[in-house]
C-alpha positions in Angstrom: 81.2 83.2 98.8 84.1 82.6 100.0 84.2 84.0 103.6 81.2 81.3 104.1 83.3 78.5 103.2 86.0 79.6 105.5 83.4 79.8 108.6 81.7 76.5 107.6 85.2 74.7 107.5 86.3 76.1 110.6 82.8 75.2 112.0 83.7 71.5 110.6 86.8 70.9 112.1 85.7 72.7 115.3 82.6 70.2 115.9 85.0 67.1 114.9 87.3 68.6 117.4 84.3 68.2 120.0 83.6 64.9 119.0 87.2 63.8 120.0 87.4 65.4 122.8 83.7 63.2 123.8 84.9 60.1 122.3 87.9 60.4 124.5 86.6 61.6 127.7 83.9 58.7 127.1 87.0 56.3 126.9 87.7 57.2 129.9 84.5 57.5 131.6 84.5 53.3 130.2 88.4 52.7 132.0 86.9 54.3 135.4 84.0 52.1 135.6 86.1 49.0 134.7 88.5 49.7 136.8 85.9 50.8 140.0 83.0 48.1 139.0 84.4 45.1 137.5 88.4 45.2 138.5 89.0 41.2 140.1 90.6 41.6 143.2 94.1 40.7 144.0 93.7 38.3 146.2 97.1 36.0 147.8 97.4 32.6 149.3 96.2 31.4 152.4 94.1 34.9 152.7 91.4 35.4 155.6 88.4 37.7 154.3 87.3 40.3 156.6 83.2 40.8 155.9 81.9 43.9 157.0 78.1 44.1 158.3 77.6 47.4 159.2 74.1 48.8 159.3 71.4 48.0 156.8 71.7 44.6 154.3 69.4 45.4 151.6 67.2 43.5 150.3 67.6 44.8 146.6 70.4 47.4 145.1 69.4 51.2 145.2 67.2 52.3 142.6 71.0 54.5 141.3 74.1 52.8 142.3 76.0 54.8 141.0 75.5 57.6 142.9 75.8 56.5 145.4 78.9 54.3 145.1 80.7 57.6 143.6 79.5 59.8 147.1 81.3 56.5 148.9 78.5 55.0 150.9 79.1 50.8 150.0 75.6 49.8 150.4 75.4 46.1 150.7 72.8 43.3 149.5 71.6 40.6 150.6 72.5 39.2 146.7 76.0 40.8 147.3 77.0 38.9 150.9 75.6 35.7 148.9 77.6 35.9 146.2 80.5 36.8 147.7 80.4 34.1 150.7 79.8 31.1 147.7 82.6 32.6 145.6 85.0 32.8 149.1 84.0 28.9 149.2 85.2 27.8 145.7 88.8 30.1 146.0 91.0 27.8 146.7 93.5 30.9 148.1 90.7 31.9 151.2 91.3 29.9 154.1 88.8 31.5 156.4 86.4 34.8 157.4 86.6 37.4 159.3 83.2 38.4 160.5 83.4 42.3 161.5 79.4 42.8 162.8 78.7 46.0 163.8 75.5 48.0 164.5 73.6 45.0 162.2 70.2 46.0 161.7 68.8 43.4 159.3 65.7 40.7 159.4 66.0 37.7 160.6 65.7 36.0 157.2 68.8 37.8 156.0 70.7 36.7 158.5 69.6 33.5 158.4 70.1 33.3 154.8 73.8 34.3 155.4 73.8 32.4 158.4 73.5 29.1 156.2 75.6 30.3 153.5 78.7 30.7 156.5 77.7 27.4 157.7 78.2 25.8 153.9 81.8 27.8 153.7 82.6 25.7 157.2 81.4 23.1 155.8 84.5 23.5 152.9 86.6 22.7 155.6 87.9 26.6 155.9 87.2 29.2 159.4 85.1 31.4 160.5 86.1 34.2 163.4 83.7 36.6 164.3 84.4 40.4 165.9 81.4 41.8 167.4 81.1 45.9 168.5 78.2 44.7 170.9 76.5 41.5 171.0 72.3 41.3 170.3 70.2 38.7 169.1 70.6 39.3 165.5 74.1 39.4 165.3 74.8 36.7 167.8 72.3 34.8 165.3 74.8 35.5 162.5 78.0 35.4 164.3 76.8 31.2 165.6 78.3 29.5 163.1 81.7 30.5 163.9 84.8 28.7 165.3 85.3 32.2 168.2 83.5 35.0 169.0 85.4 37.8 170.0 83.4 40.7 171.7 84.9 44.7 171.7 86.4 45.4 175.6 84.3 47.9 175.4 80.9 46.7 174.5 78.0 45.5 175.6 76.3 42.1 175.9 72.3 42.5 175.0 70.0 38.4 174.6 67.1 39.0 175.7 65.3 36.5 173.2 63.4 35.5 169.8 60.4 35.5 172.4 59.3 37.5 175.7 56.6 36.3 177.6 55.8 38.0 181.5 53.6 35.1 183.6 50.6 37.0 184.8 49.0 35.6 188.8 45.8 36.1 189.6 45.4 37.1 192.6 43.9 34.7 194.9 40.2 35.3 196.4 40.8 35.8 200.4 37.2 34.9 202.2 
């Protein structure tokens, strides 16, 4: 009976230690999440906000944002970009935006919404600049509200237009 009580006390102490360990690990996990996702950035006065517009801009976040974030992937969503532009519009410390546009692959409706937010940003009296790797219709349309547009020295320009129409001429009957 005495050995059972000793074993039971050891088991209770072991389980209590495990609970404390898991509680400490939980607090560390919460701290890392706060640091990664909810920490407010420190912005100095007279700052130009750099917004990287690269690849696709999704309409909604991925189903598992934690895994993509831990893998180092930075997923851009339309709502996230619009929210950041609204915050920058009212933030007195930010004096301008530099759009860094590289291989943009988004729908025209998405680009149009971001463009309208950039126009509202400019209407607040702040400057917008754009730096493009290549100029295509989507990237040029997005950069069009900018005060100045810069192109990479090795960049290419292709402005095909939103609509292409090939004229057709019927052969004239000679006869």
